[in-house]
C-alpha positions as CSV (number, residue, x, y, z in Angstrom):
1,X,106.6,119.2,95.7
2,X,103.5,119.9,97.8
3,X,102.3,123.5,98.3
4,X,102.9,124.8,101.9
5,X,100.0,124.0,104.1
6,X,98.6,121.3,101.8
7,X,100.4,118.3,103.2
8,X,97.5,116.9,105.2
9,X,95.1,117.2,102.3
10,X,97.6,115.6,99.9
11,X,98.1,112.7,102.4
12,X,94.3,112.2,102.5
13,X,93.9,112.2,98.7
14,X,96.9,109.9,98.1
15,X,96.7,107.8,101.3
16,X,95.3,104.3,101.7
17,X,91.7,105.4,101.7
18,X,92.2,108.5,99.5
19,X,90.5,109.3,96.2
20,X,93.2,107.8,94.1
21,X,93.2,104.4,95.9
22,X,89.5,104.2,95.8
23,X,89.5,104.8,92.1
24,X,92.3,102.3,91.5
25,X,90.5,99.6,93.4
26,X,88.1,99.4,90.5
27,X,91.0,98.2,88.3
28,X,91.7,94.5,87.6
29,X,95.3,93.8,88.7
30,X,95.6,96.7,91.2
31,X,97.7,95.6,94.1
32,X,98.0,98.7,96.2
33,X,99.6,102.1,96.7
34,X,102.4,103.3,99.0
35,X,102.7,106.9,100.0
36,X,106.1,108.0,101.2
37,X,107.5,111.3,102.4
38,X,111.1,112.5,102.2
39,X,112.8,112.5,105.6
40,X,114.7,115.8,104.8
41,X,111.9,117.7,103.1
42,X,108.4,117.2,104.5
43,X,106.9,118.7,101.3
44,X,108.4,116.0,99.0
45,X,106.4,112.8,98.5
46,X,106.7,109.7,96.3
47,X,103.6,107.6,95.6
48,X,104.1,104.1,94.4
49,X,101.2,102.4,92.7
50,X,101.5,98.6,92.2
51,X,99.8,96.7,89.4
52,X,100.0,93.0,88.4
53,X,101.1,94.2,84.9
54,X,101.6,97.2,82.8
55,X,98.7,96.0,80.6
56,X,96.4,96.0,83.7
57,X,97.4,99.6,84.4
58,X,97.0,100.8,80.8
59,X,93.6,99.0,80.5
60,X,92.5,100.8,83.7
61,X,93.6,104.2,82.4
62,X,91.7,103.6,79.2
63,X,88.5,102.5,80.9
64,X,88.6,105.2,83.6
65,X,90.1,108.2,81.8
66,X,87.4,110.7,82.8
67,X,87.5,109.8,86.5
68,X,91.3,109.8,86.5
69,X,91.5,113.2,84.8
70,X,88.9,114.7,87.3
71,X,90.9,113.6,90.3
72,X,94.2,114.7,88.7
73,X,92.8,118.1,88.0
74,X,91.5,118.5,91.6
75,X,95.0,117.5,92.9
76,X,96.9,120.0,90.8
77,X,96.0,122.7,93.4
78,X,98.0,120.7,96.0
79,X,101.3,120.6,94.2
80,X,103.9,123.1,93.0
81,X,105.7,120.5,90.9
82,X,105.0,116.9,89.9
83,X,107.1,114.5,87.9
84,X,106.8,110.9,86.9
85,X,110.0,109.0,88.0
86,X,109.2,106.1,85.7
87,X,107.6,102.7,85.3
88,X,109.4,100.1,87.5
89,X,109.1,96.3,87.9
90,X,109.2,94.7,91.3
91,X,111.9,92.0,91.0
92,X,110.8,90.1,94.1
93,X,108.7,90.7,97.2
């Protein structure tokens, strides 16, 4: 859940040209990020990060841990609550 008044900044950080996407673009196997917002609650978002494989994602996290943690820490001020839904596999495009 995004803090009231932080929606625009959140969208900038997590959007197609945001800090997260710019960082992920350095990772082999990164396919893109989709930012979605709940139709009934404008402060609830879901980000979907797509990777060729879980191994690509895990390698990226290992190689870029410091940068990842720095952005994550900066973004903590934007949210009241954050939770990981899970790791999903795209069955077909």
